[in-house]
N, C-alpha and C positions, 0 to 999 in steps of 0.2 A: 389319701387315706382318711376316710371319714366314717364315723359311727352314727347310724340312724336307727338303732334298735333292731330287734329281730321279731320274727313271728311268735316266738315263745317267751318273749320278755317285753313287758310294757315299760318303756322308758319315757319319762316326761320330757318336755322340751328343755327345761332347765338342766336336767341330768345329761341329755345328749350334748347340750352346749358345753357342759363342764368337761365331759370326756374329750370332746374335740378340741377344747381350749388347751387341755393338758397335753394332748398329742402335738398341737401346733407349737406350744411353748417348750416342748420336750422336758417337762417337769413331772414329777410324780403327782398322781391324782390321789388326794387324801379324801376318803369317803367316810363320813360319820352318819350315825343314825341308830335308831332302836334295833336291838337284835331281831332278826327275822324280817327285815325290810328289803332284803335282796342285795346286800352289799357284796357278798362273796360271789353270788350268781352274776352280778354285773360284770366282773372280770371275765368270767367264763363266756358270757354272751358277747363281750367286746372281742375276745379272741375268735369266737365262732364267726361273728359278723365280718371281721377283717381277714379271716382265713389264716390266722396266725396260731402257732403252738402256744400253749400256756405252761408256765412253770409256777407251781404253787408252794409258797413257804408259809406253813401254818405256825404261828407263834404261840409258845406256851410260857408259863410263868418262869420257867428255868432256862429259856432260850437266851443265848448270848449272840451279840452281833457278829462275832468272829465266826460262828457256825455258818452264817450265810456266805462267808467268803471261803474258808477252808478250815479243816482241822488236821493237825499233825499228830499222828499216833506214835509218840515217842516210846510208849510202853511196848508196843508190838515190835518196834525196831530193836529195842534192847533185848527182848526175848529172842528174836531171830539171830541177833549177834552172838548170843550165848550158845545157840544151837548150830552156829556156823553156816547159817543160811546166806547165800550169795546176794539175796535181795537187799541186804543192808547197805550194799555199796551204792545204791541208787535211792536217794531220799524221796524221790517222787513216788516210790512204791508205798509210802506211808502217809501220803497226803490225800485226804478225802475232800473232793470239791463240794462246795456249798451251792445253794440255789443261785446266788448272785454270779458265782463263777460260771455255772452252767448257762445262765442267761447271757453273760458277756461273751462266751466263746461259741454261742450258737451260730450256725451258718447264715441264718437270716434273722429278721426282726421277730421278737417274741413278746408276749404279754407276761410280765412278772407280777404275781400277786403276793403281797406281804399281808397276810390275813391276821386281823386282830392284834395290831401292833401295841395296843394299850395293855395287853396281858403281861408283857415283859417288864423288866425293871425300868425305872424312869430314865436311866442312862442309855437304854437301848437305842432310841431314835438318834440321839446325839452321836453315838458310836458309828452310825452309818452315814453321817452327813457328807463326809468327803467322798465316800464311794459312790453315793447316789448323785452327787453334784458333778464330780469329775468323770464318773463312769470308769474308774480304774482303781486298782489296789496293788499293794506290794506283797509278794510272798517272801518272807525273810529267810526261810529254810533253803530256797533255791536261788534267791537273788533276782527273780524275774518280776516284771510288772505285768499284770493282767489288765488289758484294756478291752472295752466293749467293741466288738467288730461292728455291731449294729446296735444303736441305742434302743434298749427295750422300752416298751410302754409299761410304766410302773404304776400299779394301782395298790394303794395301801388302805386297809379298812380299820376302823376303830369303833368300838361300841360306846365310846365316850365315858369309860369307867374312870379314867384319870386324865389330867391335863398333859398335853404334849409340849415339849420345850419350844420356845419362840423361834430359836434358830432353825429348828426342824420345820416348823410351820412356814417360815419365810421361803423355804425351798419347794413348797408344794402348792398345787392349785387345789383349793378346798371346795368341797360340796357336802352339804347336809341333806340326806334323803329324808324329807318329811313324810310322816305317815300319810298314805294316799287318801284323798277326799273320796266321797262316795262314787262319783263318776269314774275316777281312775281305778278304784277298787273293783267296780263292776267290769271294767275292761280287763283287769287282771284275772278275775274269776272266769270271764268268757274264754280266756286262753286255756285255763286249766280244767274248767267244767263247762264246755260249750253247750251242753244240752240241758242245763238247769232251767227249771220253770220259773217264770218271772215272779209269780206270787210267792213262791218259796224263797227266792233270792231276796225280794223286797223285805219280807218278814224277818228273814235271818239277818240281813245287814242292819235292819232297824234295831234288833235286839243286840247285835254285836256292838254297834256304836254307842248304844245306851250303856252297855256293860263297860266299854272303854272309858266313858266319860264319868263313871261313878266316882265321886270323891272318896278318898281313902284307899283306893285300889293300890296294892303294893306293886304288882306287875301287870301292866296293860298287855292284853293279847296282841300279837303281831300279825302281819300279813300272812306269814307261813302258817300260823295257828288257825286263822279263819279259813284258809284253804283246806286244812286238815279237817276242821269242823264240818265244812260243807260236804267234804268227801264222805264223812260218816253219816250225815243227814241223807245223802243220796243212797248210800249203801243200805241204810235202814228203811229206805223208801218212805221217809216222813214227808208230810205235806205242810203247807203254811198253817193249816188249821191245827195240826198237831203241835206246832210251836206256840200258837196263840193260846191253846188250851192250857199249856204248861206255864204260861207267863206268870200266873198267880203265885207260883212258888219262888219267884224272883230269880232263881237259877235257871239258865237255859238248858234245854235238852242236851245230853252228852257234854256237859260243861267241862269235863276233864280235858277236853281238847283245847279249851280256852283259858281256864284258871289253873295255874300251876303251883299254887301253894295253899296251905290250909287257912292262912289268915284271910285270903280273899274269898274262899268258900264260906268261912264263918261270917264274913261281912255281909254277904248276900243272904245267908240264913237268918241273921239278925234283922235285916231289912224286911224279910218276909214275915218274921214273927211280929215285928212292930206294926206292919201293915194289917195283919190279922187282928191285933189288939184294937187298932183304930176303927176297924169295921165292927 
């Protein structure tokens, strides 16, 4: 079982090596990187490439680790008991299986994505240590132990918004997805926009990297945002010359696809104003 990328996802050598190392070690793969660098999509592509189902657990700020195992609905059981419902005699009727339970009881191997783990409380990763390590957990209401029939391939993503506990990190294989260099980004663009003209692509990527490298930028545009930007340029049938003519304004054409807050827009407006004064 080996991942070598797919036709629709450009995976660098070090990324494919990380995926395969995690599969061999049977440890969760912790993937960090800027938002929009393809961390979530990686899990989907691994599942597609290996022909495995995928179970996705999207983490929110209010998510608790227990929800990944199961939730016991005591309120509904109490209400049903007051109504004389016979379902109350079987506690299993009030247990809702979480994503880990679903992955553990699957008939075959699956890819389990725990997406944006750093959104949850700092204790969230620690609360899953034993379950991810031993691949089992106890259901107190029924007295049973749920064990993984087939050890899932676990991919955990983080936007690096907060530090994760050392005990959690020790149990993972770690990989940081660096922002792609120009050659890799060209390969990614070729997958999504295969017919783009070379002159337009060269000019657009030059402006894009200049924008990303601008000191003082609050949020650097990501891979997904440059793909959206190029899609708009193609939809508007803009040429490389159209982009170059507009370069004097400092802001690129259709910059709303790249700059996502007013501070960054004002930064480039000030740069353009200062450049005009100097001329």
